[in-house]
N, C-alpha and C positions, 0 to 999 in steps of 0.2 A: 547399442546407441548410448551416447554420453548422457549422464544425468545433468540436470540443471537445478540449481537452488535459487529460490527467489526470497528475498527479505522484504517484508512489507512493514511500513512504519506509519503510525498515526502520531504525528509530532504534537508536543504539548509542553508547556512550561510547568505544569503541575504533575502530569503523568504522561510519559511517552510510551505508547503501546507498540509492540512489535511482534511479528510472527514470521516463521520460516516454513516454507513448503519445499518439497523435493519433487521434481518432475522426471520420470523415467519412462521412456517409450510413450510419451504423452499422457501417462497416468500420474495423477497428483496424489501425494501422500503428506501427511502432517509430520512436522519435525518439532516445532517449538512454538510456545505461546508465552509471552512474558511482558513485563512492564518495568519501566524505570520510574521510580517514585521520587519526585523532586520537591515534595512538600516541605521537607525539613530545611531546605536551602532558602535563605531569605534574599540573597543577592541574585539579581537576574543574570548577571554576567557569570557567576559561579554555576548557575543552572545551565547556561549555554555551553560552558566548558565541560560540564559533566555529560551533557547530551553528546557533544563531539567525541569525548574520550570513550564513552560507553558504546557509541555506534561503531567506532573504529575497533573496539574490542570484540563486538559481535561479529563484525566483518572478518577480523583476523581468526576468530574461533570457528566460524562456519563457512567461510569462503563463498558467499553468495555470488552468483553470476550476474544477477540483476537486482535492482532495488525498485520497488514501487512505493510511492509515498502519497499520502493524502494531502491534497491542496488545502490551504486555509479557506474557510468559507467566509463570505462577506456578512459580518454581523454589525450590530449597531455601535458597539464599543470599539472605537478606532485604536485605542491603546492596547486592548486585548488582542486585536487582530495583528498589530505590529509585533507584539511579543510572540505570537504564534508563528508569524512569518519568519521571525529571527530563528525560532526553534527549528522550523522546517529547513531554513537555509543552512544552519549548522549541521543538521543531520545529512543534508545533501552534500555539504563540503566534506564530510567524513567519507562518504561514498566516493566522491570525486578524487579524494586524496589517495584512494586505492584503485583508481581507474575503472570503477564499476558503473555501467550505464544505469541511468535513473529515469524513471517515467513517473509523471505526476498525474493523479486522477482526482477529479472532483468528488466530494462526498456523495453526491447524487449518482454519479456514474458507478461508484463502487457499490452502493446499495442496490442499484438497478441490476448490476451484473450478478450479485449474490442472491437477491430475493425476487427480482423481476419488478420491484417497486422502488423507484428513486426516493420515495418519502418514507421508507421503512424505518422502524425504530432500531436503536442499538440492540435491543433484546431480540428482535426478529432476525437481524443479521447474525447475531451470535448463535441462535438456535439453528439457523440454516447451515452455518459453518460446521456446527457440531454434527449435523446430519451428513454433510458432504465429506468431512474429514475424519469423523469418528474419534474425536479426542475425548478423554475420560470425563473431565468435569469442567463446568463453566468457571471462568475466573471471577474474582470478587468485583473487580472493575472491568468494564467492557472496552476500555481503551486498547487492551491487548488483542481482543477479537477484531477491533477496528483496524489494527495494524495487519493482522492476519488476512482480513478481508481485502486489503489493498494488494497483497501478494496474490490471492486467488483471482481477484479482478484482473490483474496483470496477466496471469496464466490464461484466463478465459479469452482475453483480448488478443493475445498472441496466437492462441490455438485457433481462434476464428479469423485470424488475420485482419483484425479491425485496425485500421490506421487512422487515427484522429487527425494526423497532419495533412492527409491528402484532401485536397479540395477539388471538386468537380464543377465545371462550368455549366453542365447540363446533364440530363438523364442519359442522353446518348453517350457522352464521354464516360459516365459511370459504367454503362453497359459494356463499352469497348474495353475498359480497363479491368473489368470484373466478369469475364464471360462465365466462369464456373458458378458464380453466385446468382446469375440471372437466367441460365438455361434451364429448361424444364424437360 
């Protein structure tokens, strides 16, 4: 069976976290965990350019088949949210420039798929990932594990054939379209 590589990204204008996993015969293995530190760049547009270029570089080096990206969460600071949305958009544009399918997941969905708790802390997510993927040491910043969590969430969703885009008009239509999930 062909292997599949998934790149997970936690976009940010201060730190962009990312991680890569490999899927072979439906078995997941750890590849990489890292972050792009943007703190030294003062200009927002330079940060966006750096995010784009580094994401393209990661893609060209590791050839992921799919990208999973964490969606911006709704916060109180509109300016921060706009900047985060731009960072996410630039990372997505990098993937699209290489014709890689992108799936977006909410932070709650990612946390729920990793820990079973949509309100889990970054530390809880990181510890669970360390158990699942057996990587050596925890990173200093947990943005990289958040990126890795997006990739793992994507694998779990694909493995379980969860399709967030499908809408059902009734329980009957769900049962008709998902007989394997509802038969006992």
